[in-house]
MARKENU-187967 format. One record per residue (C-alpha): residue in one letter; x, y, z; residue number from 1. Coordinates in nm, 3 decimals. Example, Ala and Ser with C-alpha at 12.3 -4.5 7.8 and 13.67 -1.06 7.14 Angstrom:
BEGIN
+----+---------+---------+---------+-----+
: aa :      c1 :      c2 :      c3 :   i :
+----+---------+---------+---------+-----+
:  a :   1.230 :  -0.450 :   0.780 :   1 :
:  s :   1.367 :  -0.106 :   0.714 :   2 :
+----+---------+---------+---------+-----+
***
This chain:
BEGIN
+----+---------+---------+---------+-----+
: aa :      c1 :      c2 :      c3 :   i :
+----+---------+---------+---------+-----+
:  x :   1.387 :   0.437 :  -0.505 :   1 :
:  x :   1.113 :   0.605 :  -0.303 :   2 :
:  x :   0.925 :   0.442 :  -0.015 :   3 :
:  x :   0.602 :   0.518 :   0.172 :   4 :
:  x :   0.514 :   0.341 :   0.500 :   5 :
:  x :   0.153 :   0.321 :   0.612 :   6 :
:  x :  -0.056 :   0.219 :   0.913 :   7 :
:  x :  -0.409 :   0.085 :   0.859 :   8 :
:  x :  -0.663 :   0.013 :   1.134 :   9 :
:  x :  -0.970 :  -0.200 :   1.076 :  10 :
:  x :  -1.300 :  -0.057 :   1.196 :  11 :
:  x :  -1.396 :  -0.402 :   1.327 :  12 :
:  x :  -1.129 :  -0.663 :   1.394 :  13 :
:  x :  -1.266 :  -1.001 :   1.292 :  14 :
:  x :  -1.106 :  -1.281 :   1.092 :  15 :
:  x :  -1.351 :  -1.217 :   0.807 :  16 :
:  x :  -1.264 :  -0.845 :   0.797 :  17 :
:  x :  -0.891 :  -0.922 :   0.810 :  18 :
:  x :  -0.927 :  -1.153 :   0.511 :  19 :
:  x :  -1.133 :  -0.896 :   0.318 :  20 :
:  x :  -0.880 :  -0.625 :   0.400 :  21 :
:  x :  -0.587 :  -0.837 :   0.281 :  22 :
:  x :  -0.774 :  -0.912 :  -0.044 :  23 :
:  x :  -0.847 :  -0.540 :  -0.097 :  24 :
:  x :  -0.489 :  -0.442 :  -0.016 :  25 :
:  x :  -0.361 :  -0.704 :  -0.262 :  26 :
:  x :  -0.587 :  -0.583 :  -0.543 :  27 :
:  x :  -0.503 :  -0.218 :  -0.483 :  28 :
:  x :  -0.132 :  -0.301 :  -0.477 :  29 :
:  x :  -0.165 :  -0.484 :  -0.810 :  30 :
:  x :  -0.336 :  -0.180 :  -0.965 :  31 :
:  x :  -0.049 :   0.046 :  -0.854 :  32 :
:  x :   0.208 :  -0.205 :  -0.985 :  33 :
:  x :   0.039 :  -0.278 :  -1.316 :  34 :
:  x :  -0.106 :   0.063 :  -1.402 :  35 :
:  x :   0.095 :   0.324 :  -1.212 :  36 :
:  x :   0.457 :   0.210 :  -1.209 :  37 :
:  x :   0.488 :   0.105 :  -0.843 :  38 :
:  x :   0.748 :  -0.158 :  -0.761 :  39 :
:  x :   0.526 :  -0.332 :  -0.509 :  40 :
:  x :   0.441 :  -0.335 :  -0.142 :  41 :
:  x :   0.470 :  -0.552 :   0.168 :  42 :
:  x :   0.195 :  -0.592 :   0.429 :  43 :
:  x :   0.263 :  -0.672 :   0.795 :  44 :
:  x :   0.004 :  -0.766 :   1.056 :  45 :
:  x :  -0.005 :  -0.593 :   1.391 :  46 :
:  x :  -0.240 :  -0.652 :   1.682 :  47 :
:  x :  -0.595 :  -0.532 :   1.738 :  48 :
:  x :  -0.684 :  -0.497 :   1.370 :  49 :
:  x :  -0.377 :  -0.292 :   1.280 :  50 :
:  x :  -0.172 :  -0.352 :   0.965 :  51 :
:  x :   0.147 :  -0.186 :   0.845 :  52 :
:  x :   0.268 :  -0.169 :   0.487 :  53 :
:  x :   0.530 :  -0.001 :   0.280 :  54 :
:  x :   0.524 :   0.061 :  -0.090 :  55 :
:  x :   0.821 :   0.114 :  -0.314 :  56 :
:  x :   0.832 :   0.334 :  -0.621 :  57 :
:  x :   1.112 :   0.406 :  -0.868 :  58 :
:  x :   1.090 :   0.775 :  -0.773 :  59 :
:  x :   0.879 :   1.031 :  -0.590 :  60 :
:  x :   0.775 :   1.174 :  -0.928 :  61 :
:  x :   0.630 :   0.840 :  -1.044 :  62 :
:  x :   0.444 :   0.801 :  -0.713 :  63 :
:  x :   0.296 :   1.150 :  -0.745 :  64 :
:  x :   0.201 :   1.090 :  -1.111 :  65 :
:  x :  -0.001 :   0.785 :  -1.001 :  66 :
:  x :  -0.260 :   1.026 :  -0.864 :  67 :
:  x :  -0.336 :   1.133 :  -1.221 :  68 :
:  x :  -0.408 :   0.779 :  -1.346 :  69 :
:  x :  -0.776 :   0.710 :  -1.406 :  70 :
:  x :  -0.865 :   0.416 :  -1.182 :  71 :
:  x :  -1.025 :   0.103 :  -1.322 :  72 :
:  x :  -1.376 :   0.003 :  -1.222 :  73 :
:  x :  -1.230 :  -0.288 :  -1.023 :  74 :
:  x :  -1.003 :  -0.049 :  -0.835 :  75 :
:  x :  -1.299 :   0.175 :  -0.745 :  76 :
:  x :  -1.489 :  -0.127 :  -0.612 :  77 :
:  x :  -1.188 :  -0.228 :  -0.402 :  78 :
:  x :  -1.160 :   0.123 :  -0.258 :  79 :
:  x :  -1.530 :   0.122 :  -0.169 :  80 :
:  x :  -1.490 :  -0.209 :   0.015 :  81 :
:  x :  -1.174 :  -0.075 :   0.180 :  82 :
:  x :  -1.365 :   0.227 :   0.312 :  83 :
:  x :  -1.614 :  -0.005 :   0.483 :  84 :
:  x :  -1.335 :  -0.206 :   0.648 :  85 :
:  x :  -1.072 :   0.046 :   0.747 :  86 :
:  x :  -1.031 :   0.393 :   0.890 :  87 :
:  x :  -0.822 :   0.651 :   0.704 :  88 :
:  x :  -0.471 :   0.538 :   0.613 :  89 :
:  x :  -0.191 :   0.695 :   0.813 :  90 :
:  x :   0.140 :   0.773 :   0.646 :  91 :
:  x :   0.412 :   0.687 :   0.895 :  92 :
:  x :   0.694 :   0.818 :   0.678 :  93 :
:  x :   0.800 :   0.860 :   0.319 :  94 :
:  x :   1.128 :   0.931 :   0.154 :  95 :
:  x :   1.406 :   0.824 :  -0.075 :  96 :
:  x :   1.578 :   0.494 :   0.005 :  97 :
:  x :   1.932 :   0.563 :   0.127 :  98 :
:  x :   2.052 :   0.206 :   0.187 :  99 :
:  x :   1.890 :  -0.115 :   0.063 : 100 :
:  x :   1.985 :  -0.446 :   0.225 : 101 :
:  x :   1.701 :  -0.642 :   0.063 : 102 :
:  x :   1.849 :  -0.639 :  -0.286 : 103 :
:  x :   2.214 :  -0.711 :  -0.366 : 104 :
:  x :   2.344 :  -0.517 :  -0.061 : 105 :
:  x :   2.405 :  -0.207 :  -0.271 : 106 :
:  x :   2.399 :   0.154 :  -0.159 : 107 :
:  x :   2.153 :   0.352 :  -0.369 : 108 :
+----+---------+---------+---------+-----+
***
């Protein structure tokens, strides 16, 4: 399994923008799950309009191949809304999962 952790910062921290951001993040995550082979993602709220998330993929190769998938019209609309709400995404780290204590306590 391959994981990417992100930091997102809203351009304006209001309850309405937080809700819009969460809706965009959810729709984008569903696109990557349904169309690109991602395993899913978790979103965590920080303070001051900051969010953290990590996405899981079966492999680095599948994650990289997602960049070649033609996005749906709905995805493009979500990304346009995202750009109005949030500064550029920051990748905190990415790499292969070494130990997974969320699922079955198995070493991968």
